[in-house]
Every structure is written in C-alpha cells, then in structure tokens.
N, CA, C and O atoms as CSV, one atom per row, in Angstrom:
chain,resi,resn,atom,element,x,y,z
A,1,MET,N,N,-20.162,-13.894,-7.037
A,1,MET,CA,C,-18.735,-14.103,-6.930
A,1,MET,C,C,-18.169,-13.130,-5.897
A,1,MET,O,O,-18.495,-11.943,-5.922
A,2,PRO,N,N,-17.327,-13.623,-4.994
A,2,PRO,CA,C,-16.714,-12.707,-4.014
A,2,PRO,C,C,-15.709,-11.788,-4.690
A,2,PRO,O,O,-15.292,-12.025,-5.824
A,3,GLY,N,N,-15.331,-10.746,-3.982
A,3,GLY,CA,C,-14.326,-9.829,-4.507
A,3,GLY,C,C,-12.959,-10.483,-4.585
A,3,GLY,O,O,-12.671,-11.448,-3.878
A,4,LEU,N,N,-12.140,-9.953,-5.438
A,4,LEU,CA,C,-10.793,-10.475,-5.635
A,4,LEU,C,C,-9.811,-9.840,-4.656
A,4,LEU,O,O,-10.058,-8.759,-4.121
A,5,ILE,N,N,-8.696,-10.528,-4.432
A,5,ILE,CA,C,-7.622,-10.034,-3.577
A,5,ILE,C,C,-6.359,-9.949,-4.427
A,5,ILE,O,O,-5.934,-10.946,-5.011
A,6,ASP,N,N,-5.768,-8.780,-4.496
A,6,ASP,CA,C,-4.508,-8.592,-5.217
A,6,ASP,C,C,-3.397,-8.501,-4.185
A,6,ASP,O,O,-3.310,-7.524,-3.440
A,7,THR,N,N,-2.551,-9.520,-4.144
A,7,THR,CA,C,-1.530,-9.618,-3.098
A,7,THR,C,C,-0.185,-9.012,-3.486
A,7,THR,O,O,0.798,-9.179,-2.763
A,8,HIS,N,N,-0.130,-8.307,-4.624
A,8,HIS,CA,C,1.149,-7.720,-5.049
A,8,HIS,C,C,0.882,-6.410,-5.780
A,8,HIS,O,O,0.780,-6.377,-7.007
A,9,VAL,N,N,0.771,-5.334,-5.008
A,9,VAL,CA,C,0.570,-4.011,-5.608
A,9,VAL,C,C,1.649,-3.057,-5.113
A,9,VAL,O,O,2.229,-3.248,-4.045
A,10,HIS,N,N,1.905,-2.027,-5.911
A,10,HIS,CA,C,2.879,-0.988,-5.569
A,10,HIS,C,C,2.134,0.338,-5.527
A,10,HIS,O,O,1.971,1.000,-6.552
A,11,ILE,N,N,1.683,0.722,-4.341
A,11,ILE,CA,C,0.867,1.926,-4.210
A,11,ILE,C,C,1.727,3.191,-4.218
A,11,ILE,O,O,1.225,4.254,-4.583
A,12,ASN,N,N,2.969,3.120,-3.839
A,12,ASN,CA,C,3.936,4.227,-3.964
A,12,ASN,C,C,3.699,5.417,-3.053
A,12,ASN,O,O,4.318,6.462,-3.251
A,13,GLU,N,N,2.850,5.301,-2.088
A,13,GLU,CA,C,2.609,6.421,-1.171
A,13,GLU,C,C,3.017,5.989,0.227
A,13,GLU,O,O,2.671,4.883,0.643
A,14,PRO,N,N,3.735,6.815,0.964
A,14,PRO,CA,C,4.112,8.197,0.686
A,14,PRO,C,C,5.308,8.280,-0.261
A,14,PRO,O,O,6.031,7.306,-0.471
A,15,GLY,N,N,5.489,9.463,-0.820
A,15,GLY,CA,C,6.693,9.756,-1.577
A,15,GLY,C,C,6.566,9.802,-3.077
A,15,GLY,O,O,7.237,10.608,-3.723
A,16,ARG,N,N,5.725,8.961,-3.657
A,16,ARG,CA,C,5.592,8.930,-5.116
A,16,ARG,C,C,4.131,8.838,-5.528
A,16,ARG,O,O,3.795,8.121,-6.471
A,17,SER,N,N,3.275,9.545,-4.842
A,17,SER,CA,C,1.842,9.410,-5.111
A,17,SER,C,C,1.443,9.930,-6.485
A,17,SER,O,O,0.333,9.657,-6.940
A,18,GLU,N,N,2.331,10.682,-7.167
A,18,GLU,CA,C,1.999,11.094,-8.530
A,18,GLU,C,C,1.986,9.887,-9.475
A,18,GLU,O,O,1.363,9.941,-10.535
A,19,TRP,N,N,2.676,8.790,-9.094
A,19,TRP,CA,C,2.623,7.556,-9.874
A,19,TRP,C,C,1.349,6.787,-9.552
A,19,TRP,O,O,0.608,6.384,-10.449
A,20,GLU,N,N,1.106,6.593,-8.267
A,20,GLU,CA,C,-0.083,5.876,-7.785
A,20,GLU,C,C,-0.143,6.075,-6.290
A,20,GLU,O,O,0.824,5.793,-5.583
A,21,GLY,N,N,-1.269,6.556,-5.803
A,21,GLY,CA,C,-1.456,6.753,-4.379
A,21,GLY,C,C,-2.563,5.855,-3.857
A,21,GLY,O,O,-3.176,5.105,-4.617
A,22,PHE,N,N,-2.814,5.933,-2.564
A,22,PHE,CA,C,-3.845,5.091,-1.962
A,22,PHE,C,C,-5.219,5.340,-2.565
A,22,PHE,O,O,-5.950,4.392,-2.853
A,23,GLU,N,N,-5.576,6.601,-2.759
A,23,GLU,CA,C,-6.914,6.881,-3.275
A,23,GLU,C,C,-7.090,6.355,-4.696
A,23,GLU,O,O,-8.096,5.707,-4.989
A,24,THR,N,N,-6.137,6.620,-5.579
A,24,THR,CA,C,-6.302,6.166,-6.966
A,24,THR,C,C,-6.214,4.648,-7.078
A,24,THR,O,O,-6.980,4.042,-7.827
A,25,ALA,N,N,-5.294,4.027,-6.347
A,25,ALA,CA,C,-5.134,2.573,-6.424
A,25,ALA,C,C,-6.353,1.844,-5.888
A,25,ALA,O,O,-6.837,0.897,-6.508
A,26,THR,N,N,-6.852,2.279,-4.739
A,26,THR,CA,C,-7.977,1.561,-4.139
A,26,THR,C,C,-9.293,1.855,-4.857
A,26,THR,O,O,-10.178,1.000,-4.908
A,27,ARG,N,N,-9.421,3.040,-5.401
A,27,ARG,CA,C,-10.638,3.357,-6.164
A,27,ARG,C,C,-10.686,2.532,-7.453
A,27,ARG,O,O,-11.740,2.010,-7.818
A,28,ALA,N,N,-9.562,2.416,-8.133
A,28,ALA,CA,C,-9.496,1.590,-9.340
A,28,ALA,C,C,-9.758,0.121,-9.008
A,28,ALA,O,O,-10.440,-0.580,-9.755
A,29,ALA,N,N,-9.214,-0.335,-7.885
A,29,ALA,CA,C,-9.449,-1.718,-7.466
A,29,ALA,C,C,-10.935,-1.966,-7.240
A,29,ALA,O,O,-11.477,-2.966,-7.711
A,30,ALA,N,N,-11.591,-1.071,-6.531
A,30,ALA,CA,C,-13.020,-1.224,-6.258
A,30,ALA,C,C,-13.821,-1.258,-7.554
A,30,ALA,O,O,-14.755,-2.049,-7.683
A,31,ALA,N,N,-13.468,-0.414,-8.507
A,31,ALA,CA,C,-14.180,-0.382,-9.789
A,31,ALA,C,C,-14.012,-1.686,-10.556
A,31,ALA,O,O,-14.885,-2.064,-11.338
A,32,GLY,N,N,-12.894,-2.377,-10.336
A,32,GLY,CA,C,-12.630,-3.629,-11.030
A,32,GLY,C,C,-13.026,-4.877,-10.266
A,32,GLY,O,O,-12.750,-5.984,-10.727
A,33,GLY,N,N,-13.666,-4.735,-9.110
A,33,GLY,CA,C,-14.106,-5.892,-8.345
A,33,GLY,C,C,-13.079,-6.450,-7.377
A,33,GLY,O,O,-13.267,-7.535,-6.827
A,34,VAL,N,N,-12.002,-5.720,-7.164
A,34,VAL,CA,C,-10.979,-6.137,-6.194
A,34,VAL,C,C,-11.339,-5.519,-4.850
A,34,VAL,O,O,-11.528,-4.306,-4.752
A,35,THR,N,N,-11.433,-6.347,-3.819
A,35,THR,CA,C,-11.858,-5.859,-2.508
A,35,THR,C,C,-10.716,-5.693,-1.516
A,35,THR,O,O,-10.891,-5.068,-0.469
A,36,THR,N,N,-9.537,-6.250,-1.837
A,36,THR,CA,C,-8.390,-6.155,-0.937
A,36,THR,C,C,-7.107,-6.020,-1.747
A,36,THR,O,O,-6.893,-6.747,-2.717
A,37,LEU,N,N,-6.255,-5.080,-1.339
A,37,LEU,CA,C,-4.922,-4.916,-1.912
A,37,LEU,C,C,-3.892,-5.154,-0.815
A,37,LEU,O,O,-4.110,-4.788,0.340
A,38,VAL,N,N,-2.769,-5.769,-1.180
A,38,VAL,CA,C,-1.663,-5.937,-0.240
A,38,VAL,C,C,-0.441,-5.252,-0.861
A,38,VAL,O,O,0.069,-5.676,-1.898
A,39,ASP,N,N,0.009,-4.194,-0.208
A,39,ASP,CA,C,1.048,-3.314,-0.739
A,39,ASP,C,C,2.448,-3.850,-0.479
A,39,ASP,O,O,2.758,-4.294,0.626
A,40,MET,N,N,3.287,-3.806,-1.504
A,40,MET,CA,C,4.687,-4.209,-1.389
A,40,MET,C,C,5.477,-3.127,-0.644
A,40,MET,O,O,5.112,-1.954,-0.714
A,41,PRO,N,N,6.549,-3.492,0.066
A,41,PRO,CA,C,7.191,-2.551,0.989
A,41,PRO,C,C,8.268,-1.636,0.418
A,41,PRO,O,O,8.611,-0.642,1.056
A,42,LEU,N,N,8.807,-1.928,-0.745
A,42,LEU,CA,C,10.025,-1.238,-1.158
A,42,LEU,C,C,9.828,-0.220,-2.277
A,42,LEU,O,O,10.805,0.189,-2.905
A,43,ASN,N,N,8.598,0.197,-2.541
A,43,ASN,CA,C,8.372,1.115,-3.652
A,43,ASN,C,C,7.758,2.432,-3.200
A,43,ASN,O,O,7.087,3.107,-3.980
A,44,SER,N,N,7.982,2.794,-1.961
A,44,SER,CA,C,7.530,4.091,-1.455
A,44,SER,C,C,8.741,4.787,-0.842
A,44,SER,O,O,9.802,4.186,-0.676
A,45,THR,N,N,8.566,6.038,-0.515
A,45,THR,CA,C,9.648,6.802,0.111
A,45,THR,C,C,9.130,7.378,1.414
A,45,THR,O,O,8.336,8.318,1.380
A,46,PRO,N,N,9.540,6.862,2.556
A,46,PRO,CA,C,10.592,5.869,2.753
A,46,PRO,C,C,10.077,4.448,2.513
A,46,PRO,O,O,8.872,4.197,2.554
A,47,VAL,N,N,11.003,3.531,2.262
A,47,VAL,CA,C,10.616,2.129,2.123
A,47,VAL,C,C,10.126,1.617,3.476
A,47,VAL,O,O,10.559,2.102,4.521
A,48,THR,N,N,9.230,0.643,3.454
A,48,THR,CA,C,8.600,0.167,4.689
A,48,THR,C,C,9.419,-0.979,5.277
A,48,THR,O,O,9.066,-2.151,5.143
A,49,THR,N,N,10.516,-0.612,5.929
A,49,THR,CA,C,11.401,-1.618,6.519
A,49,THR,C,C,11.598,-1.431,8.015
A,49,THR,O,O,12.394,-2.139,8.631
A,50,ASN,N,N,10.873,-0.478,8.604
A,50,ASN,CA,C,10.953,-0.294,10.057
A,50,ASN,C,C,9.624,0.284,10.555
A,50,ASN,O,O,8.769,0.675,9.760
A,51,VAL,N,N,9.470,0.329,11.845
A,51,VAL,CA,C,8.200,0.757,12.441
A,51,VAL,C,C,7.867,2.198,12.077
A,51,VAL,O,O,6.713,2.503,11.776
A,52,ASP,N,N,8.851,3.084,12.098
A,52,ASP,CA,C,8.600,4.487,11.773
A,52,ASP,C,C,8.064,4.641,10.349
A,52,ASP,O,O,7.096,5.368,10.123
A,53,ALA,N,N,8.689,3.963,9.396
A,53,ALA,CA,C,8.229,4.034,8.007
A,53,ALA,C,C,6.838,3.425,7.861
A,53,ALA,O,O,6.018,3.930,7.094
A,54,PHE,N,N,6.567,2.343,8.592
A,54,PHE,CA,C,5.238,1.728,8.544
A,54,PHE,C,C,4.182,2.688,9.084
A,54,PHE,O,O,3.089,2.784,8.527
A,55,GLU,N,N,4.499,3.388,10.151
A,55,GLU,CA,C,3.552,4.365,10.696
A,55,GLU,C,C,3.308,5.507,9.712
A,55,GLU,O,O,2.190,6.016,9.625
A,56,GLN,N,N,4.341,5.916,8.968
A,56,GLN,CA,C,4.159,6.932,7.928
A,56,GLN,C,C,3.245,6.415,6.823
A,56,GLN,O,O,2.407,7.156,6.308
A,57,LYS,N,N,3.406,5.148,6.461
A,57,LYS,CA,C,2.563,4.523,5.439
A,57,LYS,C,C,1.111,4.499,5.906
A,57,LYS,O,O,0.210,4.838,5.138
A,58,LEU,N,N,0.874,4.101,7.156
A,58,LEU,CA,C,-0.490,4.075,7.688
A,58,LEU,C,C,-1.103,5.470,7.717
A,58,LEU,O,O,-2.278,5.638,7.391
A,59,ALA,N,N,-0.319,6.467,8.103
A,59,ALA,CA,C,-0.817,7.844,8.129
A,59,ALA,C,C,-1.178,8.314,6.728
A,59,ALA,O,O,-2.179,9.008,6.546
A,60,ALA,N,N,-0.378,7.944,5.739
A,60,ALA,CA,C,-0.656,8.343,4.356
A,60,ALA,C,C,-1.948,7.719,3.837
A,60,ALA,O,O,-2.604,8.284,2.962
A,61,ALA,N,N,-2.313,6.559,4.374
A,61,ALA,CA,C,-3.515,5.859,3.913
A,61,ALA,C,C,-4.806,6.370,4.563
A,61,ALA,O,O,-5.896,6.079,4.072
A,62,GLN,N,N,-4.698,7.109,5.634
A,62,GLN,CA,C,-5.877,7.563,6.377
A,62,GLN,C,C,-6.871,8.287,5.475
A,62,GLN,O,O,-6.513,9.213,4.748
A,63,ASN,N,N,-8.120,7.849,5.536
A,63,ASN,CA,C,-9.245,8.467,4.826
A,63,ASN,C,C,-9.098,8.456,3.308
A,63,ASN,O,O,-9.705,9.282,2.626
A,64,LYS,N,N,-8.303,7.533,2.769
A,64,LYS,CA,C,-8.115,7.451,1.319
A,64,LYS,C,C,-8.476,6.084,0.748
A,64,LYS,O,O,-8.367,5.880,-0.461
A,65,LEU,N,N,-8.899,5.152,1.581
A,65,LEU,CA,C,-9.084,3.774,1.132
A,65,LEU,C,C,-10.514,3.490,0.693
A,65,LEU,O,O,-11.469,3.789,1.410
A,66,TRP,N,N,-10.648,2.910,-0.495
A,66,TRP,CA,C,-11.939,2.475,-1.017
A,66,TRP,C,C,-12.121,0.969,-0.846
A,66,TRP,O,O,-13.238,0.466,-0.971
A,67,VAL,N,N,-11.039,0.244,-0.563
A,67,VAL,CA,C,-11.074,-1.201,-0.320
A,67,VAL,C,C,-10.163,-1.494,0.875
A,67,VAL,O,O,-9.457,-0.610,1.360
A,68,ASP,N,N,-10.188,-2.735,1.337
A,68,ASP,CA,C,-9.291,-3.140,2.421
A,68,ASP,C,C,-7.851,-3.181,1.911
A,68,ASP,O,O,-7.607,-3.476,0.741
A,69,CYS,N,N,-6.909,-2.886,2.791
A,69,CYS,CA,C,-5.484,-2.925,2.432
A,69,CYS,C,C,-4.695,-3.668,3.493
A,69,CYS,O,O,-4.963,-3.559,4.689
A,70,GLY,N,N,-3.725,-4.420,3.027
A,70,GLY,CA,C,-2.741,-5.050,3.889
A,70,GLY,C,C,-1.372,-4.563,3.467
A,70,GLY,O,O,-1.219,-3.981,2.393
A,71,PHE,N,N,-0.387,-4.796,4.296
A,71,PHE,CA,C,0.949,-4.272,4.031
A,71,PHE,C,C,2.001,-5.324,4.331
A,71,PHE,O,O,1.995,-5.933,5.401
A,72,TYR,N,N,2.901,-5.536,3.385
A,72,TYR,CA,C,4.072,-6.362,3.634
A,72,TYR,C,C,5.123,-5.518,4.345
A,72,TYR,O,O,5.145,-4.295,4.205
A,73,ALA,N,N,5.986,-6.169,5.099
A,73,ALA,CA,C,7.137,-5.506,5.704
A,73,ALA,C,C,8.382,-5.983,4.975
A,73,ALA,O,O,8.488,-7.162,4.637
A,74,GLY,N,N,9.319,-5.084,4.731
A,74,GLY,CA,C,10.540,-5.450,4.028
A,74,GLY,C,C,11.650,-5.824,4.990
A,74,GLY,O,O,11.886,-5.129,5.979
A,75,LEU,N,N,12.323,-6.910,4.703
A,75,LEU,CA,C,13.499,-7.315,5.470
A,75,LEU,C,C,14.716,-7.045,4.605
A,75,LEU,O,O,14.846,-7.586,3.507
A,76,VAL,N,N,15.598,-6.208,5.108
A,76,VAL,CA,C,16.797,-5.844,4.364
A,76,VAL,C,C,18.015,-6.023,5.266
A,76,VAL,O,O,17.881,-5.990,6.489
A,77,PRO,N,N,19.202,-6.211,4.684
A,77,PRO,CA,C,20.406,-6.357,5.510
A,77,PRO,C,C,20.583,-5.162,6.449
A,77,PRO,O,O,20.376,-4.014,6.055
A,78,GLY,N,N,20.961,-5.442,7.673
A,78,GLY,CA,C,21.197,-4.396,8.653
A,78,GLY,C,C,19.953,-3.904,9.367
A,78,GLY,O,O,20.048,-3.023,10.222
A,79,ASN,N,N,18.802,-4.442,9.043
A,79,ASN,CA,C,17.553,-4.028,9.684
A,79,ASN,C,C,17.317,-4.935,10.884
A,79,ASN,O,O,16.975,-6.107,10.721
A,80,HIS,N,N,17.494,-4.410,12.064
A,80,HIS,CA,C,17.373,-5.220,13.287
A,80,HIS,C,C,16.081,-4.911,13.987
A,80,HIS,O,O,15.793,-5.490,15.035
C-alpha cells in the first residue's frame, strides 16, 4: 500500500511550535504511514498570506522534515 497524504494539517510553525512543529508533525506522520502533509496557512505566526511569511515558513521547516510537505497560501481581504 502506498503512503497516505494528509491534505489538512496545522503544523503551527513558526510561532507556535510548542503546540506542533515541523519535526514532531512530520515524524508522527511517518510513524503512521503518512508520506505527505499539506499545511494550512492561517495557524502559524505569522500567517502564510504573503511571500515574506511563506519564506519564514520554509526557513522554519529546514532540516526538520521526515516526510514531504506542501503548503497552502491564504487569501485574505486586502492581500494584493
């Protein structure tokens, strides 16, 4: 059986990694047979609604991933 893909996770890093960070989330996923996580954009600090915040999210993930990760981008009013 191929690995599973979870398309709705809240990794909370950067900003709230005491709840769940990249290392703990992806390690738990790997232990459970999940090979890919797709992180939701609005549950980290800062929220992932612009390029700068996305780059911070990518930096926070460096060298912490046990499985593949994808990232949603958030569209909010006033975000051009």
